[in-house]
C-alpha positions, -999 to +999 in steps of 0.1 A: +000+000+001+015+034-009+018+066+015-012+081-004-033+054+003-023+052+039-031+083+046-063+077+030-073+047+054-059+065+085-079+096+072-108+075+068-106+057+104-102+089+121-135+100+108-151+069+120-139+069+153-147+107+158-182+108+139-195+075+147-226+077+173-243+051+190-273+041+169-309+037+182-317+008+199-352-012+184-377-015+208-388-051+209-366-079+228-372-108+209-350-126+186-339-112+154-326-129+124-301-118+109-290-123+071-249-121+067-234-113+039-199-120+037-170-110+016-139-134+020-104-120+030-078-143+016-045-115+022-038-106+059-014-083+048-030-061+018-017-070-016+009-096-004+006-134+002+027-137+035+011-162+060+034-158+089+029-128+110+056-139+141+042-171+152+007-163+143+000-179+108-035-165+087-057-188+079-086-167+063-113-141+072-142-127+064-158-091+059-193-091+073-222-070+068-263-070+070-294-049+059-303-045+098-298-014+119-289-036+149-258-051+135-226-042+142-205-029+175-194-067+179-172-062+212-168-099+221-172-134+215-168-167+226-168-204+208-200-227+220-183-252+199-150-251+185-143-230+158-181-232+145-210-222+171-209-191+190-221-167+213-210-126+216-225-092+230-224-059+212-216-032+233-252-013+222-270-038+243-276-067+226-268-107+226-256-124+193-256-160+181-240-175+154-218-203+133-189-200+109-192-217+079-162-232+063-148-245+033-133-278+020-100-264+028-112-256+065-108-222+058-141-194+070-163-192+040-197-181+061-218-171+088-249-191+095-281-191+118-273-153+129-296-135+152-298-109+180-320-105+211-315-071+229-307-071+270-337-070+290-348-055+322-365-085+351-397-070+334-384-090+302-386-055+285-356-040+262-329-019+276-327+011+257-301+031+279-267+026+264-252+031+293-266+004+311-259-023+287-223-012+276-212-052+274-173-050+261-162-089+278-175-119+277-168-158+293-188-183+290-182-219+309-208-246+317-242-228+299-233-196+319-222-164+302-203-138+323-205-103+308-178-074+317-200-044+316-185-005+319-201+027+324-223+012+348-195-010+358-204-045+367-195-084+356-227-105+353-236-138+348-263-149+330-280-184+316-274-191+279-307-200+258-304-190+222-339-179+219-345-165+253-319-143+271-330-132+306-318-115+333-285-121+352-292-145+380-257-134+397-232-104+397-198-108+408-177-090+429-149-077+406-125-067+436-112-037+418-121-006+440-149+007+418-132+044+417-105+033+399-124+024+370-129+049+345-165+052+327-155+041+295-128+021+304-139-007+322-135-045+319-133-056+283-114-088+294-131-116+312-118-149+306-114-184+325-082-199+331-072-234+327-086-257+353-051-274+353-027-245+356-019-223+384-051-206+387-068-235+387-097-223+365-102-188+378-124-162+366-099-131+353-111-096+347-088-074+328-097-034+323-094-012+291-078+016+300-082+019+340-047+029+355-030+029+389-005+057+399+023+037+381+002+039+348-005-002+347-037-015+342-059-028+371-069-066+366-078-088+391-084-129+396-119-131+413-113-168+426-095-196+436-060-194+452-048-165+437-078-142+440-068-103+440-063-074+423-030-071+400-018-049+372-007-054+333+022-033+327+007-008+297+030-009+270+032+020+247-002+037+237-021+007+233-054-005+253-063-040+262-098-048+242-100-089+247-082-117+261-086-153+264-061-179+283-035-201+261-035-240+271+004-232+289-019-212+311-006-176+298-032-150+291-034-140+253-042-101+250-059-085+222-049-046+225-058-018+204-042+015+195-058+046+172-044+082+165-048+105+136-017+102+126-015+064+124-050+053+122-052+018+141-035-008+148-034-041+165-014-058+190-016-092+200+008-099+236+014-130+257+012-120+297+030-147+315+013-164+338+035-162+368+028-123+364-010-128+372-007-127+409-023-105+437-001-072+437+020-081+410+027-063+373+020-083+347+040-084+319+048-105+282+064-103+247+043-090+218+035-120+193+022-100+164+015-064+157-005-051+128-014-016+114-036-003+085-015-019+057-032-046+068-069-064+073-079-051+108-106-027+120-111-023+160-101-056+169-123-059+202-131-094+206-111-129+208-113-164+215-087-193+217-094-228+202-082-264+194-087-275+155-098-309+149-063-316+137-050-306+173-038-268+157-040-240+185-063-214+168-066-175+177-103-157+165-102-123+161-136-101+158-144-062+153-165-034+161-175-013+133-188+014+162-223+013+137-204+037+112-202+033+076-161+039+076-153+009+095-164-032+090-173-059+108-139-086+105-138-119+114-098-130+110-084-164+121-050-173+131-028-207+139-008-200+170+024-222+166+032-234+198+071-238+211 
């Protein structure tokens, strides 16, 4: 991509981030089927056939569109079935469900069965105030979805019912003092650790950019032998947008940066397991970084899963902020293990 094109794309991204406005939310709380159209993405680096990016190998991706006002703002997702059925949350207060379709080579080729439902109050009525349902992080275990919200900061648990999601049955103590959480920089990462690792399956939350006096990012282990508040070292101008645990117990973080000069960037950073402990400052190496010369957007969602052949997979999803200048992307990589 030439310098002129790079500048043009950066300008578009700047306009999108600055001009994006929250959509008008739909009134009914019924399930809304959505026909998602896709454009396959065969190159991660624009105009190049590179496949390897550090330890990550690009498999394929999709650009997703739909003729429905509520579609978009996809802020977090988790697979219910490895590489296929998924659940997610949009930061406009919607649940979404669907399935990734694949071609004969196993590459993502489409999205099937996609549907959305607004989050509801105790009376079953749709919640229309965004500040109450700004859902940003999601973890799934044993039929329960645990959601991290910002603005009205909380971590809430819901029973998964793809046809009729209801009110949460429990709210969790997230341990981080609420006065330390910035209004629009709350819990973007909600993830379960490995049951056989040092955290013994504990739920972990990491904020986007709620910083302590040393400039590190607030996080917490909510249960288990390492229960307590810790921080993640903030590296440069990147903010944390999601995370998932790797088989060895390390935490893979998805990070995003934006400026008028550079546009949008994304990064994957591996946080070492030994640093995830009360009072510690967790840190680790960058595995991959990409700018607007790559097929990225406002990357906010991530999950880690195993393919049938044993490959360790990393899937990413973007949040288009309901802007015509941004895209909803699904990207898939193999993470080559040491």
